[in-house]
N, C-alpha and C positions, 0 to 999 in steps of 0.2 A: 557795395552791396556786397553782400559777406556771399561766400563761397561755400565754407564746409566751417564749421565746428565741429574739436571731437573735444570729445569728454572722455582724461587719458586715469587717471584716478579721485576716486571718491570716495572719502574718509570719514563717518561720526553713525550718530545714530540717533532715530526717529525724537522728535521732529525736529530740529536740526543738520542740513549735512554741507561739508564743505570739501570742494570739487576743484581739480584742474585740466587743463588742457591747453587746448590748439585750436587756434582761429587762421580761416586763409581772408583777404580782405584783398584784393584787387591785386591776384595774383602774389599776396605780398603774408607769411605766414607770423601771426605770431599767441603769445602763450597766454594766460590769462587765470584767473583766482575768482572762486566765488562761492555764494552761497545759497544755499537751498533751505526757509524754515515754510514749518505749514502755522496758515492761523486761522480763524475763527473765519476770514472769507478766499479760503484756499492758499497755495502755496504761495511764496515772494521770493524773490530773485531775485541778488544782490550782482554781478559781474562786473571783472572790467581788466583791462588790460595790463598787465606786469611792469613798472616806472623804467626795468630798464627799456622793453621792447615800446611803449612809450615814445620815448627819448629818443628812440632810434627808426620813430616812423618823421619825427619833427624835423632833424635832418635830413628823412628823404624828402622833405615838403610837402607834409601832409599836413593844412591847417586845424586849430583849436577847437573846429567846430564840424571840424572830418569827424577828429577823435571825438568827440560826445558823441556827433553819429555814429560812431563803428559801437562805439560799444553800449550806449541803448536797443542799436537788433538784435546784438552780444546777447543781452539780456532777455528782446523776446523772443529769441533762439529758439533759447532755452528754458523757455518755460514754455513755451510754445512746443517742445519736446521734439524742437527741427536739428536736432543730434547725431551724429554715427557717437558707437563705445568702443572705448577701446579698451580690446579683455587682455591685450598684451602686456 
């Protein structure tokens, strides 16, 4: 379960934005990148933990199924607005 999602940087213009941030999952912080764009049915989000941090999680014993679950939960939290915005 994700404890925290923080969006640190957003770039781009409507309807397409690129964002970066960090997620805390099981007490472990990892960086992520993603895009959000508007479509006829509403916003779409694609976010994933950066490859380097995925490798580190695997080395700590996290399974591929757990990683897939983490990334799905991350996307859901972003889509639902369950994030903190880091203004600094």
